[in-house]
TIDO-492978 format. One record per atom (N, C-alpha, C): residue number from 1; residue in three letters; x, y, z. Coordinates in steps of 0.001 Angstrom, whole numbers. Example, Ala and Ser with C-alpha at 12.3 -4.5 7.8 and 13.67 -1.06 7.14 Angstrom:
# residues 2
- 1/ALA/13190/-5690/7800 $
- 1/ALA/12300/-4500/7800 $
- 1/ALA/13200/-3300/7800 $
- 2/SER/12850/-2250/7080 $
- 2/SER/13670/-1060/7140 $
- 2/SER/12900/30/7870 $
//
This chain:
# residues 115
- 1/UNK/-12992/1977/-15049 $
- 1/UNK/-13333/3220/-14832 $
- 1/UNK/-14106/3634/-13639 $
- 2/UNK/-15009/2760/-13235 $
- 2/UNK/-15732/2715/-12032 $
- 2/UNK/-14705/2867/-10712 $
- 3/UNK/-13558/2300/-10647 $
- 3/UNK/-12731/2246/-9460 $
- 3/UNK/-12007/3818/-9516 $
- 4/UNK/-11664/4161/-10604 $
- 4/UNK/-11051/5454/-10642 $
- 4/UNK/-11804/6712/-10281 $
- 5/UNK/-13198/6538/-10728 $
- 5/UNK/-14274/7460/-10320 $
- 5/UNK/-14431/7425/-8898 $
- 6/UNK/-14601/6214/-8389 $
- 6/UNK/-14643/6313/-6712 $
- 6/UNK/-13562/6780/-6078 $
- 7/UNK/-12322/6838/-6614 $
- 7/UNK/-11185/7174/-5975 $
- 7/UNK/-11189/8881/-6111 $
- 8/UNK/-11727/9199/-7103 $
- 8/UNK/-11611/10765/-7270 $
- 8/UNK/-12764/11542/-6753 $
- 9/UNK/-13762/10811/-6475 $
- 9/UNK/-15290/11802/-6151 $
- 9/UNK/-15071/12434/-4956 $
- 10/UNK/-14174/12402/-4002 $
- 10/UNK/-14109/13301/-2925 $
- 10/UNK/-12933/14286/-3145 $
- 11/UNK/-12387/14493/-4217 $
- 11/UNK/-11414/15539/-4644 $
- 11/UNK/-11806/16299/-5779 $
- 12/UNK/-11389/17686/-5711 $
- 12/UNK/-11437/18639/-6866 $
- 12/UNK/-10972/17935/-8061 $
- 13/UNK/-11391/18360/-9239 $
- 13/UNK/-10883/17822/-10592 $
- 13/UNK/-9526/17933/-10679 $
- 14/UNK/-8856/19171/-10098 $
- 14/UNK/-7348/19473/-10309 $
- 14/UNK/-6657/19096/-9012 $
- 15/UNK/-7205/18189/-8111 $
- 15/UNK/-6455/17696/-7025 $
- 15/UNK/-4939/16896/-7608 $
- 16/UNK/-4048/17195/-6801 $
- 16/UNK/-2926/16485/-7086 $
- 16/UNK/-2977/15003/-7293 $
- 17/UNK/-2475/14385/-8318 $
- 17/UNK/-2477/12857/-8320 $
- 17/UNK/-2049/12069/-7022 $
- 18/UNK/-1130/12536/-6798 $
- 18/UNK/-219/11769/-5621 $
- 18/UNK/-911/11826/-4364 $
- 19/UNK/-1692/12989/-4159 $
- 19/UNK/-2364/13040/-2804 $
- 19/UNK/-3583/11961/-3094 $
- 20/UNK/-4457/12078/-4318 $
- 20/UNK/-5449/11149/-4367 $
- 20/UNK/-5032/9807/-4253 $
- 21/UNK/-3917/9296/-4852 $
- 21/UNK/-3517/7922/-4641 $
- 21/UNK/-3096/7631/-3220 $
- 22/UNK/-2348/8678/-2522 $
- 22/UNK/-2128/8523/-1029 $
- 22/UNK/-3199/8144/-130 $
- 23/UNK/-4319/9087/-243 $
- 23/UNK/-5450/8870/460 $
- 23/UNK/-6418/7549/-125 $
- 24/UNK/-6245/7310/-1153 $
- 24/UNK/-6938/5979/-1572 $
- 24/UNK/-6288/5064/-976 $
- 25/UNK/-4917/4896/-1013 $
- 25/UNK/-4200/3570/-567 $
- 25/UNK/-4400/3702/902 $
- 26/UNK/-4456/4652/1702 $
- 26/UNK/-4527/4860/2976 $
- 26/UNK/-6100/4237/3512 $
- 27/UNK/-6960/4557/2794 $
- 27/UNK/-8363/4111/2971 $
- 27/UNK/-8472/2541/2810 $
- 28/UNK/-7959/2142/1829 $
- 28/UNK/-8112/800/1092 $
- 28/UNK/-7288/-111/2193 $
- 29/UNK/-6150/534/2839 $
- 29/UNK/-5517/-300/3682 $
- 29/UNK/-6063/-392/4910 $
- 30/UNK/-6753/435/5332 $
- 30/UNK/-7437/357/6710 $
- 30/UNK/-8166/-1022/7009 $
- 31/UNK/-8279/-1726/7967 $
- 31/UNK/-9017/-2970/8338 $
- 31/UNK/-10447/-2500/8101 $
- 32/UNK/-11382/-3395/7573 $
- 32/UNK/-12761/-2987/7417 $
- 32/UNK/-13421/-2953/8821 $
- 33/UNK/-13035/-3276/9723 $
- 33/UNK/-13668/-3282/11010 $
- 33/UNK/-13542/-1838/11610 $
- 34/UNK/-12547/-1139/11109 $
- 34/UNK/-12400/197/11617 $
- 34/UNK/-13389/1181/10919 $
- 35/UNK/-13624/829/9548 $
- 35/UNK/-14569/1789/8867 $
- 35/UNK/-15818/1456/9371 $
- 36/UNK/-16223/146/9662 $
- 36/UNK/-17632/-225/9918 $
- 36/UNK/-17918/313/11192 $
- 37/UNK/-16882/197/12202 $
- 37/UNK/-17167/854/13530 $
- 37/UNK/-17458/2234/13506 $
- 38/UNK/-16599/3169/12693 $
- 38/UNK/-16677/4485/12574 $
- 38/UNK/-18307/4877/12079 $
- 39/UNK/-18647/3962/10940 $
- 39/UNK/-19955/4217/10281 $
- 39/UNK/-21089/3833/11455 $
- 40/UNK/-21041/2741/12088 $
- 40/UNK/-22063/2632/13198 $
- 40/UNK/-22016/3583/14061 $
- 41/UNK/-20888/3784/14577 $
- 41/UNK/-20817/5042/15714 $
- 41/UNK/-21528/6391/15295 $
- 42/UNK/-21438/6745/14033 $
- 42/UNK/-22031/7964/13612 $
- 42/UNK/-23448/8076/13347 $
- 43/UNK/-23834/6843/12946 $
- 43/UNK/-25433/6705/12950 $
- 43/UNK/-25984/6465/14519 $
- 44/UNK/-25362/5798/15120 $
- 44/UNK/-25802/5551/16508 $
- 44/UNK/-26009/6936/17538 $
- 45/UNK/-24975/7616/17008 $
- 45/UNK/-25046/8908/17925 $
- 45/UNK/-25706/10262/17127 $
- 46/UNK/-25992/9948/15914 $
- 46/UNK/-26494/11072/15006 $
- 46/UNK/-27489/11869/15808 $
- 47/UNK/-28299/11395/16298 $
- 47/UNK/-29668/12019/17039 $
- 47/UNK/-29409/12789/18195 $
- 48/UNK/-28159/12286/18850 $
- 48/UNK/-27725/13223/20308 $
- 48/UNK/-26928/14361/19785 $
- 49/UNK/-25956/14351/18713 $
- 49/UNK/-25234/15408/18319 $
- 49/UNK/-25773/16744/18459 $
- 50/UNK/-26745/17079/17784 $
- 50/UNK/-27369/18602/17868 $
- 50/UNK/-27262/18826/19478 $
- 51/UNK/-28044/18245/20253 $
- 51/UNK/-28272/18468/21780 $
- 51/UNK/-26937/18618/22545 $
- 52/UNK/-25990/17671/22101 $
- 52/UNK/-24573/17745/22542 $
- 52/UNK/-23860/19137/22221 $
- 53/UNK/-24073/19508/21128 $
- 53/UNK/-23594/20771/20482 $
- 53/UNK/-23984/21888/21116 $
- 54/UNK/-25145/22021/21488 $
- 54/UNK/-25693/22958/22025 $
- 54/UNK/-25194/22981/23555 $
- 55/UNK/-24776/22110/24090 $
- 55/UNK/-24510/22048/25550 $
- 55/UNK/-23213/22599/25659 $
- 56/UNK/-22287/22714/24778 $
- 56/UNK/-20915/23084/24532 $
- 56/UNK/-20905/24500/24939 $
- 57/UNK/-19707/24838/25694 $
- 57/UNK/-19653/26411/26120 $
- 57/UNK/-18560/27023/25247 $
- 58/UNK/-18273/26487/24125 $
- 58/UNK/-17328/26803/23382 $
- 58/UNK/-17815/27204/21987 $
- 59/UNK/-17333/27941/20968 $
- 59/UNK/-17769/28021/19666 $
- 59/UNK/-17340/26646/18863 $
- 60/UNK/-18424/26405/18294 $
- 60/UNK/-18150/25094/17132 $
- 60/UNK/-18382/25543/15750 $
- 61/UNK/-17249/25338/14954 $
- 61/UNK/-17479/25833/13615 $
- 61/UNK/-17058/24779/12858 $
- 62/UNK/-17913/24575/11547 $
- 62/UNK/-17541/23429/10661 $
- 62/UNK/-16827/24201/9425 $
- 63/UNK/-15767/23577/9116 $
- 63/UNK/-14980/24031/7876 $
- 63/UNK/-15328/22823/6784 $
- 64/UNK/-16231/23514/5849 $
- 64/UNK/-16688/22544/4721 $
- 64/UNK/-16044/23118/3514 $
- 65/UNK/-15970/21966/2461 $
- 65/UNK/-15604/22492/1088 $
- 65/UNK/-16736/22994/357 $
- 66/UNK/-16526/23529/-709 $
- 66/UNK/-17813/24110/-1636 $
- 66/UNK/-18203/23076/-2504 $
- 67/UNK/-17848/21735/-2621 $
- 67/UNK/-18224/20696/-3640 $
- 67/UNK/-19425/20279/-3478 $
- 68/UNK/-20062/20765/-2197 $
- 68/UNK/-21737/20112/-2050 $
- 68/UNK/-22348/21316/-1335 $
- 69/UNK/-23598/21310/-1315 $
- 69/UNK/-24255/22346/-517 $
- 69/UNK/-24100/22093/987 $
- 70/UNK/-24065/23198/1940 $
- 70/UNK/-23897/23089/3374 $
- 70/UNK/-25216/23716/3808 $
- 71/UNK/-25765/22975/4691 $
- 71/UNK/-27177/23268/5336 $
- 71/UNK/-26934/24344/6313 $
- 72/UNK/-26675/25585/5924 $
- 72/UNK/-26395/26740/6604 $
- 72/UNK/-27437/26956/7725 $
- 73/UNK/-28566/26811/7326 $
- 73/UNK/-29718/27146/8176 $
- 73/UNK/-29880/26130/9541 $
- 74/UNK/-29656/25100/9092 $
- 74/UNK/-29481/23573/10028 $
- 74/UNK/-28366/24108/11039 $
- 75/UNK/-27160/24345/10523 $
- 75/UNK/-26010/24556/11351 $
- 75/UNK/-26098/25720/12180 $
- 76/UNK/-26675/26918/11682 $
- 76/UNK/-27284/28076/12524 $
- 76/UNK/-28156/27659/13667 $
- 77/UNK/-29132/26786/13278 $
- 77/UNK/-29952/26424/14239 $
- 77/UNK/-29608/25765/15596 $
- 78/UNK/-28403/25223/15258 $
- 78/UNK/-27797/24610/16472 $
- 78/UNK/-26627/25281/17038 $
- 79/UNK/-26265/26636/16497 $
- 79/UNK/-25228/27320/17189 $
- 79/UNK/-23937/26825/16292 $
- 80/UNK/-23791/26347/15117 $
- 80/UNK/-22647/25868/14439 $
- 80/UNK/-22464/26885/13649 $
- 81/UNK/-21074/27690/13635 $
- 81/UNK/-20827/28537/12493 $
- 81/UNK/-20109/27524/11458 $
- 82/UNK/-20141/28302/10277 $
- 82/UNK/-19452/27539/9208 $
- 82/UNK/-18554/28496/8255 $
- 83/UNK/-17623/27849/7779 $
- 83/UNK/-16417/28434/7107 $
- 83/UNK/-16283/27672/5730 $
- 84/UNK/-16531/28131/4471 $
- 84/UNK/-16529/27363/3479 $
- 84/UNK/-15185/27744/2710 $
- 85/UNK/-14621/26500/2515 $
- 85/UNK/-13121/26750/1581 $
- 85/UNK/-13503/26214/200 $
- 86/UNK/-13167/27252/-574 $
- 86/UNK/-13479/27066/-2142 $
- 86/UNK/-12376/26218/-2781 $
- 87/UNK/-12837/25252/-3782 $
- 87/UNK/-11778/24661/-4599 $
- 87/UNK/-10941/23433/-3880 $
- 88/UNK/-11711/23145/-2723 $
- 88/UNK/-11007/21816/-2116 $
- 88/UNK/-12137/20775/-2072 $
- 89/UNK/-11855/19489/-1796 $
- 89/UNK/-12788/18446/-1797 $
- 89/UNK/-12788/18093/-240 $
- 90/UNK/-13382/16825/-97 $
- 90/UNK/-13554/16352/1337 $
- 90/UNK/-12472/16317/2165 $
- 91/UNK/-11247/16379/1750 $
- 91/UNK/-10020/16172/2310 $
- 91/UNK/-9463/17417/2426 $
- 92/UNK/-10095/18618/2637 $
- 92/UNK/-9825/19953/2428 $
- 92/UNK/-8391/20303/3353 $
- 93/UNK/-8156/19632/4546 $
- 93/UNK/-7031/20030/4988 $
- 93/UNK/-5708/19490/4408 $
- 94/UNK/-5820/18460/3627 $
- 94/UNK/-4859/18074/2738 $
- 94/UNK/-4766/18625/1193 $
- 95/UNK/-6020/18989/949 $
- 95/UNK/-5937/19686/-594 $
- 95/UNK/-5346/20953/-463 $
- 96/UNK/-5476/21749/490 $
- 96/UNK/-4864/23268/830 $
- 96/UNK/-4504/23107/2171 $
- 97/UNK/-3470/22770/2570 $
- 97/UNK/-2960/22808/3855 $
- 97/UNK/-2968/24194/4564 $
- 98/UNK/-2440/25062/3735 $
- 98/UNK/-2041/26238/3899 $
- 98/UNK/-3177/27122/4167 $
- 99/UNK/-4266/26989/3189 $
- 99/UNK/-5287/27758/3225 $
- 99/UNK/-6252/27148/4613 $
- 100/UNK/-6277/25807/4943 $
- 100/UNK/-6858/25186/6128 $
- 100/UNK/-6334/26044/7320 $
- 101/UNK/-5002/25958/7578 $
- 101/UNK/-4344/26591/8473 $
- 101/UNK/-4616/27993/8517 $
- 102/UNK/-4837/28693/7722 $
- 102/UNK/-5181/30111/7627 $
- 102/UNK/-6783/30232/8107 $
- 103/UNK/-7550/29370/7945 $
- 103/UNK/-9013/29315/8433 $
- 103/UNK/-8945/28973/9972 $
- 104/UNK/-8230/28227/10236 $
- 104/UNK/-7988/27793/11662 $
- 104/UNK/-7537/28988/12444 $
- 105/UNK/-6387/29641/11908 $
- 105/UNK/-5672/30731/12761 $
- 105/UNK/-6812/31891/12701 $
- 106/UNK/-7618/32282/11757 $
- 106/UNK/-8656/33060/11773 $
- 106/UNK/-9566/32819/12762 $
- 107/UNK/-9994/31769/12908 $
- 107/UNK/-11155/31282/13898 $
- 107/UNK/-10500/31615/15164 $
- 108/UNK/-9506/30948/15606 $
- 108/UNK/-8873/31349/16857 $
- 108/UNK/-8591/32683/17307 $
- 109/UNK/-8278/33591/16451 $
- 109/UNK/-8356/34831/16631 $
- 109/UNK/-9792/35626/16794 $
- 110/UNK/-10619/35408/15930 $
- 110/UNK/-12096/35669/16136 $
- 110/UNK/-12883/35288/17397 $
- 111/UNK/-12521/33952/17890 $
- 111/UNK/-13129/33527/19118 $
- 111/UNK/-12350/33425/20261 $
- 112/UNK/-11201/34258/20189 $
- 112/UNK/-10178/33823/21480 $
- 112/UNK/-11202/34701/22542 $
- 113/UNK/-11789/35677/22490 $
- 113/UNK/-12420/36615/23640 $
- 113/UNK/-13646/35330/24174 $
- 114/UNK/-13907/34395/23400 $
- 114/UNK/-15039/33202/23965 $
- 114/UNK/-14420/32248/24705 $
- 115/UNK/-13047/32122/24250 $
- 115/UNK/-12347/30700/24953 $
- 115/UNK/-12091/30985/26271 $
//
């Protein structure tokens, strides 16, 4: 049971089983060195990111699922806009590709003047 839970924890309860299986297989098939390198890089550059984000001359927007709280105050502090997509998990662009594309198009329209 532990293995099934680990596979499903990044997806909403009603996620398509085929999508869950596909993502789990992709992740399990990746060489461990790839995952370790990505994790190390994330931690190594975490302190630099807020300053780098503030230096950007383009809008920065996080598209987050509603499955966990988003620190809106912190995001706003660093000039990051947030769009919350309901009913999706970590792989929101795959859980709801059409909804994700709508969010992207909406953002592009909204920020067109600033680009």
